[in-house]
Residue, then its C-alpha position, 0 to 999 in steps of 0.5 A: x913736782x912741776x907746776x903742771x903736776x901741782x895744778x893737776x893734783x889740785x883737781x884730783x878729787x875722790x868724790x863725784x865731780x863734773x868734768x870741765x876739760x883738760x889742762x893747757x900748759x906751755x901750749x900743750x893740752x895735757x889730756x891726763x890732767x883733767x880739770x873738774x868741779x866737785x859736785x858738793x861744791x856747786x852750791x857755793x855759787x860761781x861765775x862764768x865770764x868772758x867776751x862775746x863769742x868766747x864760748x860762755x853759752x857752751x860752758x853753761x850747757x856743758x855744766x848743765x848736762x853733767x848736773x842733769x846726769x847726776x840727778x841735779x835739776x838746773x835752771x837756764x835763762x836762755x836770753x839769745x834763744x840758743x840753749x833749747x838744743x840741750x833737749x836734743x842729741x848733739x850732731x857728731x862732726x870732725x870738730x867735735x871728734x877732734x875736741x873730744x880726742x884732745x881732752x880725753x872725752x868719751x863723747x856720745x850724742x845725748x839729749x837731756x830732759x827739759x821743760x821750756x818756759x816763757x815769761x807771761x807766755x810771750x814766746x814759746x814756752x809754758x807761761x810763767x806769771x807772778x801776781x803783783x802781791x807775790x812779786x812785791x814792791x822792791x822788785x816791782x820798783x826796779x822794773x818800773x825804774x822808781x826812785x827811792x822815795x817812790x819805792x818807799x811809797x809803793x811799799x806803803x801801798x802794798x802794806x795797806x793792800x796787805x792789811x786790808x785784804x785787797x789782793x793785788x793780782x795784776x796791774x789793774x788791781x794795783x792801779x785801782x788801789x793807787x787811784x783809791x788812795x789818792x781819792x777823797x774817800x781813800x786819802x784819809x786811810x794813809x794819813x796816820x802812816x805817812x800818806x801818799x802824795x798826789x805827785x808820787x802816785x802820779x809817777x807810779x800810775x804813769x809808770x804802770x801805764x807805760x809798762x802796760x803799753x809795752x805789752x808787759x801786763x801778761x807777766x802779772x796774773x794767775x795762775x802764779x808759777x810754783x817755783x818748786x816745779x824747778x826742783x823736779x827730776x825726770x823718770x830716769x832720775x836725771x835732773x830736769x833742765x828748766x829753760x826760760x826762753x827770753x828772746x821775745x823780751x830781749x828789749x826788756x832787760x830789766x824786766x827779765x833780770x828782775x823776774x829771775x831774781x823773783x824766781x830765786x827769792x821765791x825759792x829762797x823763802x820756801x826751801x828748808x835749810x839743808x846745810x852741806x849736802x852731797x849734791x845741790x837741790x838746784x843750780x840756777x844760771x843767771x845769764x846777762x847778770x850785769x842787767x840785774x845790777x845796773x842802776x840798782x839801789x844800795x838796798x836792792x844790792x844788799x838784798x841780792x848779796x844776802x840772798x846769794x849768801x844764805x841760799x847756799x845753805x838751802x842747797x841752791x847754787x847760783x852761777x852769774x854769767x856776764x862779760x867781766x867780773x866787774x859787772x858783778x858787785x864786789x860783795x856778791x863776787x866775794x860769794x862766788x867760789x867757782x870761776x870759769x873765765x873765758x877770753x877778754x878783749x883789750x882793745x881800749x883803755x877801759x878794756x885794759x883796766x877791766x883786764x887788770x882788775x880781772x887778773x887781781x880777782x884770781x889767786x896767785x898763779x904760775x901763769x901770766x894771766x894778763x897775757x893768757x886771758x887775751x890769748x884764749x881760744x873759743x872753748x878755752x878758759x881759766x878755771x879755779x874752783x873750790x876743792x872738796x875741803x872748800x879751799x880754792x884750787x890752783x888756777x888752771x888754763x883749760x881746754x873745755x869739753x864739747x857739750x853732748x847735746x845739740x849746740x844750737x836751738x831746736x826747731x820751732x815745731x819741736x819746741x812747740x810740741x815739747x811745750x804742749x806735751x808737758x804735764x804743766x801746760x794744762x795747769x799754766x797755759x790759760x790765764x785766770x782773772x778772779x775777783x781781787x782788789x780791782x773788782x772789790x773796789x769797783x763793787x764798793x764804789x757808789x753807783x750814780x745817784x738816783x738809781x734803785x741800786x744806789x738807793x738800796x746800797x746807800x740806806x744801810x751804810x753809815x754816813x761816816x763809813x769809809x770806802x774800805x770799811x764798805x769793801x771789807x764788809x761786803x759779801x764779795x770780800x767775805x767770799x774772797x777771804x774764804x778762797x783756798x790758798x790766800x791770806x786775805x784778811x790778814x797782813x801778808x808777811x814779806x821776805x827780803x825782797x818784799x815778795x809774799x812769804x806764802x806757799x802757793 
C-alpha cells in the first residue's frame, strides 16, 4: 500500500462524520480520498490555526455548517464580523464550482438556522449580559487586570457579599460593597477573615471606574443570559448556530475572551455528565484564543485546563482558533484531539522558531511538514483528527471544501430583522435594574441628622448594631430574600472559575 493509500485508509470511517475535503499528495488533489472527522469525536476538542488570510474563518464555517446539518448546536464568536453569512445561502460562482469539482463536493447554496447575540447589546444582536455575582471574582479580576493580591481581595469581597445576601448585579453594586467595607462602619466586618486594605480597595475602585468609562457597564446586569439557549435545535432538527457578534468590542480583547470563558464555565457547571455520546451537545469555537491566555495567572490557566479536560464528558467540544499552536499553553494543547493547521509564515527568526515548534506537535508524517506548512494555499490545511477508536489519524494535507452558506457578512438590515424577530429578543432586549446591594446599602445608610426620617430610623436601632446587621434586618432585604430564582440569605456556591453555581 502506498503512502497516499495508507493516509486515505486512516479516514475511511464507517459512522457519521464531517467531510473536510480531499487529500493532496505529490501536488495532486485525490478527490476519492476524502478527509473526514468522526462526529462522536468532535467533543474531544480541536485547534484551527494559521496565519492571517489563510482561511481559518471559512474552515470554522465549513465545520459549523455540517454540525448544524447533523443536529448539533454550534457557538461561533464572530470577532471580525464576517461569520453572519452562515444564516444565508452562498453565492455560486466559478471559483466555488471549481473547488467543489476538485474535492468531489455536491455543493448546494444553503443557509443555516442562526441566532445573533451581542455583548451587553453593543452592536447588532440579542444582548448577552452576566451579573457580577454570576461572573465571579476570578474572571472579573482578569477583565480588570488585577494582580494576584488584588484578585484574592476581590474574592474576599465576593465571599462577604455572598454570605451577607448582598447580591452583586452590576458594577454599582460591587462599588457600593467595596466602599462600605472600607468605611468606618464596614471595616470591622472583614477583620476576622483578613480584612481589605485601603490601597487594594482603591485599586479595585479605580479599575472599576476606568472599566465603566470605556462603556463596559452594559455587559453586567439583568436579565442574565441563560446559556442553555445555546443548546437549541431548529424546528427542522438542524442545530442552531449561535453567532456572538463582537466587532463593536474589538478594542476590548480581554473582555470578550474572558466573557467567552464565562459562557463555557457556566455551561460546564450546569450540564449533566453524558460520557461518550453519538454526537456532541454543543461545539464551541473560541476565536482569537491567544487573547484568553495573554497575561493569565497560573491559577487561571489551571482552571481553563481543568474545564477543557472535564467538559468533554458533558458532551461539549471546544475548538480554539488562533495563529499558531504556541498561542495555546501546552497543558491545554494536550487536550485537543483534532487539528486543522493552515499555512504559517516564516519571514522572521521568530516565525522560523514557531514553524519548527508547530511541526513537532504533529505525529510522524510522510510529508516534509516544515516545507508544506509554508507552501499551503488559501483553503488548504494539514489535518489530523481522532479516529472512531480514539487513535490519531495519519497527517493529511487537505484541500478543503467550500462552505455552502454565504462567505461574508449578511447586510445590516437583514441582520437587524433576524435579531428582532427572534423569540429571545423580548426576553433579553430590555435591561432590568432591580433592588440589589447598592439599593440595600443606600437604604441602610443613616439619613442626615435632624430629619424626621433619620430620627424615626435611629430610635429602634441598637447603638452597637453594625451597618450590615441593619441591612440584613431591613424589610427591603427580606423582600429580596423571597425573590424567585435567587439564593440571597445563604452563601452562593462557586465553581472552578468562581462563577455562581446556580440555575437561572
